[in-house]
C-alpha positions as CSV (number, residue, x, y, z in Angstrom):
1,A,-127.7,7.4,159.4
2,L,-124.4,6.2,160.7
3,D,-123.8,3.0,162.7
4,G,-120.3,1.7,163.5
5,P,-117.6,1.2,166.1
6,Q,-116.6,4.9,166.0
7,V,-119.9,6.6,165.3
8,K,-123.6,6.1,165.9
9,G,-126.2,8.8,164.9
10,N,-127.7,10.8,162.1
11,V,-126.5,13.6,159.9
12,V,-128.5,16.0,157.7
13,S,-126.5,18.1,155.2
14,T,-128.1,20.9,153.2
15,S,-126.7,23.5,150.7
16,D,-128.1,26.9,149.5
17,E,-126.9,30.3,148.5
18,D,-125.6,30.8,152.1
19,G,-123.4,27.7,151.9
20,Q,-123.5,24.3,153.5
21,R,-125.2,23.5,156.8
22,I,-124.7,20.3,158.8
23,N,-127.0,19.2,161.6
24,A,-125.8,16.1,163.4
25,R,-127.1,14.1,166.4
26,F,-124.7,11.4,167.6
27,R,-125.3,8.9,170.4
28,S,-121.5,8.3,170.4
29,L,-118.5,9.5,168.5
30,V,-114.9,8.3,168.7
31,I,-112.2,10.6,167.3
32,A,-108.6,9.5,166.9
33,R,-106.0,12.1,165.8
34,S,-104.1,11.2,162.7
35,P,-100.4,11.9,162.4
36,P,-99.7,15.4,161.1
37,T,-98.5,15.8,157.5
38,V,-95.6,18.1,156.5
39,T,-95.3,20.0,153.3
40,E,-92.0,20.6,151.5
41,A,-92.7,24.4,151.4
42,D,-93.4,24.8,155.1
43,G,-90.7,22.3,156.2
44,D,-91.5,22.1,159.9
45,S,-95.2,23.0,160.0
46,A,-98.4,21.2,159.0
47,P,-100.5,22.6,156.2
48,V,-103.7,24.5,157.1
49,N,-106.9,24.1,155.2
50,R,-108.1,27.6,154.5
51,R,-111.5,26.6,153.3
52,I,-114.3,28.0,155.6
53,P,-116.0,25.1,157.4
54,A,-119.8,24.7,157.0
55,A,-122.3,25.9,159.5
56,L,-122.5,23.3,162.2
57,N,-125.2,22.3,164.7
58,V,-123.8,19.2,166.4
59,I,-124.8,17.3,169.6
60,V,-122.8,14.2,170.8
61,D,-124.1,12.4,173.8
62,A,-120.8,10.5,174.4
63,L,-117.6,11.9,172.9
64,E,-114.3,10.1,173.0
65,Y,-111.2,11.8,171.8
66,E,-107.9,10.0,171.7
67,D,-109.1,7.3,174.1
68,K,-110.3,10.0,176.5
69,P,-114.1,9.9,177.5
70,L,-114.9,13.6,177.5
71,G,-118.6,13.5,177.9
72,R,-121.4,15.4,176.1
73,L,-120.6,17.8,173.3
74,E,-122.7,20.7,172.0
75,M,-121.4,22.8,169.1
76,L,-122.9,25.8,167.2
77,A,-120.8,27.6,164.5
78,E,-121.5,29.8,161.5
79,P,-119.3,30.9,158.5
80,E,-118.7,34.6,158.1
81,S,-116.8,37.0,155.8
82,E,-113.4,36.6,157.6
83,G,-113.7,33.0,158.4
84,W,-115.7,31.0,161.0
85,R,-117.6,32.1,164.1
86,L,-117.8,29.6,167.0
87,D,-120.8,30.6,168.9
88,R,-120.7,27.6,171.3
89,L,-118.6,24.6,172.0
90,A,-119.5,23.0,175.3
91,I,-118.2,19.7,176.7
92,T,-119.8,18.6,179.9
93,N,-119.4,15.5,182.2
94,P,-119.9,14.7,185.9
95,D,-116.5,16.0,186.7
96,G,-116.6,19.4,185.1
97,R,-117.1,21.3,181.8
98,I,-115.2,23.1,179.0
99,D,-116.7,26.1,177.2
100,I,-115.1,27.7,174.1
101,K,-116.3,30.5,171.9
102,G,-114.7,32.9,169.4
103,R,-113.5,33.1,165.8
104,W,-111.2,31.4,163.4
105,R,-110.0,34.0,160.9
106,I,-108.5,33.0,157.5
107,V,-107.7,36.5,156.2
108,N,-103.9,36.7,155.8
109,R,-102.7,34.0,158.0
110,P,-105.2,31.6,159.6
111,R,-105.7,32.5,163.3
112,A,-107.8,31.2,166.1
113,E,-109.1,33.7,168.7
114,Y,-111.1,32.2,171.5
115,T,-112.3,32.7,175.0
116,V,-111.9,29.4,177.0
117,S,-113.3,28.3,180.3
118,F,-112.5,25.1,182.3
119,E,-114.6,24.4,185.4
120,A,-113.8,21.3,187.5
121,T,-116.1,19.9,190.2
122,D,-113.5,17.2,190.9
123,N,-110.0,18.2,189.9
124,G,-108.6,14.7,190.0
125,Q,-111.3,13.0,187.9
126,F,-111.4,16.0,185.5
127,F,-107.7,15.8,184.7
128,K,-108.0,12.0,184.5
129,R,-110.5,12.4,181.7
130,L,-108.0,14.7,179.9
131,G,-105.3,12.1,180.1
132,Y,-103.4,13.2,183.3
133,E,-104.0,10.4,185.7
134,E,-102.6,10.5,189.2
135,T,-101.6,14.1,189.1
136,I,-104.1,15.7,191.5
137,V,-106.6,14.4,194.0
138,G,-110.0,16.0,194.8
139,G,-110.9,19.7,195.0
140,T,-112.5,22.1,192.6
141,G,-110.9,24.5,190.1
142,S,-111.3,26.9,187.2
143,L,-109.1,28.2,184.4
144,G,-110.2,30.7,181.8
145,G,-109.5,33.7,179.6
146,P,-108.7,34.7,176.0
147,V,-106.3,32.7,174.0
148,S,-105.1,32.7,170.3
149,W,-102.7,30.9,168.0
150,L,-101.8,30.7,164.3
151,G,-103.1,27.7,162.4
152,G,-106.2,25.5,162.5
153,P,-109.3,26.1,164.6
154,F,-108.9,23.2,166.9
155,E,-105.1,22.6,166.7
156,P,-103.4,24.9,169.3
157,D,-99.9,25.8,168.1
158,L,-97.6,26.2,171.1
159,P,-94.9,28.4,169.5
160,T,-97.6,31.0,168.5
161,L,-99.9,30.5,171.6
162,N,-100.8,33.8,173.4
163,G,-103.3,34.4,176.1
164,K,-104.2,35.7,179.6
165,L,-105.6,33.1,182.0
166,K,-106.8,33.2,185.6
167,L,-106.3,30.1,187.7
168,Q,-108.1,29.1,190.9
169,A,-108.2,25.8,192.7
170,L,-109.6,24.8,196.1
171,D,-109.1,22.0,198.6
172,G,-107.0,19.4,196.7
173,R,-103.8,17.5,196.8
174,F,-101.0,17.0,194.3
175,A,-100.2,13.3,193.8
176,Q,-96.8,11.8,193.5
177,V,-96.3,12.5,189.8
178,D,-94.4,10.2,187.5
179,P,-91.4,12.2,186.3
180,G,-91.9,10.8,182.8
181,A,-95.3,12.3,182.3
182,A,-97.1,15.5,183.2
183,Q,-93.8,17.0,184.4
184,L,-95.3,20.5,185.0
185,F,-97.5,19.0,187.7
186,G,-94.3,17.9,189.4
187,I,-93.1,21.5,189.5
188,L,-96.3,22.7,191.0
189,S,-96.4,19.9,193.6
190,L,-92.9,20.9,194.8
191,Q,-91.5,17.4,194.3
192,A,-88.1,18.7,193.4
193,L,-87.7,20.7,196.7
194,P,-87.4,18.1,199.4
195,R,-83.7,17.5,198.9
196,R,-83.2,21.3,199.5
197,I,-85.5,21.8,202.4
198,S,-83.8,21.6,205.8
199,L,-87.0,21.5,207.8
200,N,-89.0,18.4,208.7
201,F,-91.5,18.7,205.8
202,K,-89.9,16.2,203.4
203,D,-92.7,13.6,204.0
204,V,-95.3,16.2,203.1
205,F,-93.7,17.3,199.8
206,T,-92.8,13.9,198.6
207,T,-96.1,12.2,199.2
208,G,-98.2,15.0,197.7
209,F,-98.7,18.6,198.7
210,S,-102.2,19.3,200.1
211,F,-103.5,22.8,199.4
212,D,-106.5,24.9,200.5
213,K,-106.3,27.4,197.7
214,I,-104.3,28.2,194.6
215,E,-104.6,31.5,192.7
216,A,-102.6,32.9,189.8
217,D,-102.8,35.2,186.8
218,V,-100.8,33.8,183.8
219,T,-99.8,35.6,180.7
220,I,-98.7,33.5,177.7
221,T,-96.6,35.1,174.9
222,D,-95.4,32.9,172.0
223,G,-95.6,29.8,174.1
224,I,-93.9,31.2,177.2
225,A,-96.2,31.4,180.3
226,R,-95.3,34.0,182.9
227,T,-96.8,34.6,186.3
228,D,-95.9,37.2,189.0
229,D,-98.5,36.3,191.5
230,F,-98.8,32.5,191.9
231,H,-99.9,31.8,195.5
232,M,-100.7,28.4,197.0
233,D,-102.0,28.1,200.6
234,G,-101.3,24.6,201.9
235,V,-101.9,22.7,205.1
236,S,-98.1,22.5,205.8
237,A,-96.8,25.5,204.0
238,N,-97.7,28.6,201.9
239,V,-95.9,28.9,198.5
240,S,-95.5,31.8,196.2
241,M,-93.9,31.7,192.7
242,Q,-93.0,34.1,190.0
243,G,-91.2,33.5,186.7
244,E,-91.6,31.8,183.3
245,V,-92.4,28.4,182.0
246,D,-91.5,27.6,178.4
247,L,-94.3,25.3,177.1
248,V,-92.5,24.6,173.8
249,N,-89.2,23.5,175.2
250,R,-90.6,22.3,178.6
251,T,-88.3,24.4,180.7
252,Q,-88.8,26.8,183.6
253,D,-87.1,29.7,185.3
254,L,-89.0,30.3,188.6
255,D,-88.4,32.0,191.9
256,V,-90.2,30.0,194.7
257,R,-90.7,31.0,198.3
258,V,-91.9,28.3,200.8
259,T,-93.2,29.4,204.2
260,P,-93.9,26.5,206.5
261,M,-96.9,26.7,208.8
262,L,-95.3,26.3,212.2
263,T,-97.9,28.3,214.1
264,G,-101.6,29.0,213.6
265,A,-103.9,26.0,214.2
266,A,-101.1,23.8,215.5
267,A,-100.1,26.4,218.2
268,V,-103.7,26.8,219.3
269,A,-104.3,23.0,219.4
270,G,-101.2,22.5,221.6
271,A,-101.9,25.4,224.0
272,A,-105.6,24.6,224.2
273,V,-104.8,21.2,225.8
274,I,-103.5,23.2,228.8
275,N,-105.8,26.2,228.7
276,P,-108.1,27.2,225.9
277,L,-107.7,30.9,226.7
278,V,-103.9,30.6,226.5
279,G,-104.3,28.9,223.1
280,V,-106.4,31.7,221.6
281,A,-104.1,34.4,223.1
282,A,-101.0,32.6,221.6
283,L,-102.6,32.8,218.1
284,L,-103.6,36.4,218.5
285,V,-100.0,37.4,219.5
286,Q,-98.5,35.4,216.6
287,K,-100.8,37.1,214.1
288,A,-100.2,40.5,215.6
289,L,-96.5,40.1,215.2
290,G,-96.8,38.9,211.6
291,D,-96.0,35.2,212.3
292,P,-92.3,35.9,213.0
293,V,-91.5,32.2,213.5
294,E,-93.0,31.2,210.2
295,Q,-91.3,34.1,208.3
296,A,-87.9,33.3,209.8
297,A,-88.3,29.7,208.7
298,A,-89.2,30.7,205.1
299,R,-87.0,29.4,202.3
300,E,-86.4,30.7,198.8
301,Y,-85.4,28.7,195.7
302,Q,-84.5,29.2,192.1
303,V,-86.0,26.4,189.9
304,S,-84.6,26.1,186.4
305,G,-83.8,23.4,183.9
306,T,-86.2,21.0,182.2
307,W,-89.5,19.7,183.5
308,Q,-87.9,16.2,183.3
309,D,-84.9,17.2,185.4
310,P,-85.5,20.5,187.3
311,Q,-82.5,22.2,188.9
312,V,-83.2,23.6,192.4
313,E,-80.9,26.1,194.1
314,R,-81.3,27.6,197.5
315,V,-81.3,31.4,197.4
316,E,-80.0,33.2,200.5
317,R,-81.4,36.6,201.2
318,E,-79.9,39.3,203.4
319,P,-82.2,40.7,206.1
320,E,-83.5,44.2,205.4
321,A,-82.2,46.9,207.6
322,G,-84.5,47.6,210.5
323,A,-86.8,44.7,209.6
324,T,-88.6,43.0,212.5
325,T,-89.5,39.9,210.5
326,A,-88.0,37.9,207.7
327,P,-88.3,39.8,204.4
328,G,-90.9,38.7,201.8
329,R,-90.3,38.4,198.0
């Protein structure tokens, strides 16, 4: 039985010919990460304990990790010939859940191979629990797929991180992000663009971009994340991105296209004041022509540099021969 400021609960440990088995039930558990140690042989990497962990059956009612109240933890894992099999690691709270399963192999070089899933019922509160306060407000979201890295089972190593993730978010708003923290959110929220945008949307981008939907497929190779199909549908504009983000060096090389929403609902609302039939007709004509006004007003940018100090350059595109609307990317 354990009772203290960082842990309250009971642990039962048994050993037999199959190894050690630990069953734990905690009412609360507080974990603080200790500073990494460096060996002289490795120079710039922390040592990895190759010993296969015991079989674990752990439930924590209230888990706190590095001052972050994560919620309830359930964990089932078993040792096997090549290492350790994680059958279930689930963290749940009122704002969402995290699910992880897979293997930690210690043959040759230690390597973690997992399938991860993040599901948020409130994006803002969920990211706040993870330590990213005031980055996003409201909405729902999901992120999931296979990931792997070299090293320990619960210590993702960015230079060797690989994976394929699918992102989706609905009905939220990016907050005005502090440039000193969570800089990647600043890129996604388009805070660096207002000084380059000639249209009257500066107030929208600087106070926080509201979106209806975000979708993207992301491939991570040795710590570099790439997407070719990032799409964000917003109240004031639609945004598409393609390019790379270096998670290790915190830099990016992205092509961004911003298409302001100048027609659609606004056109209908304005015309409907005079004549509802005229308003509907105006919308149908605009859509039939491919929203030429919006496409003509679209702007493209090259975003490079660091997350802390992104460099934004306007990209001019020549119209395609015979095109009736502004070209897409």
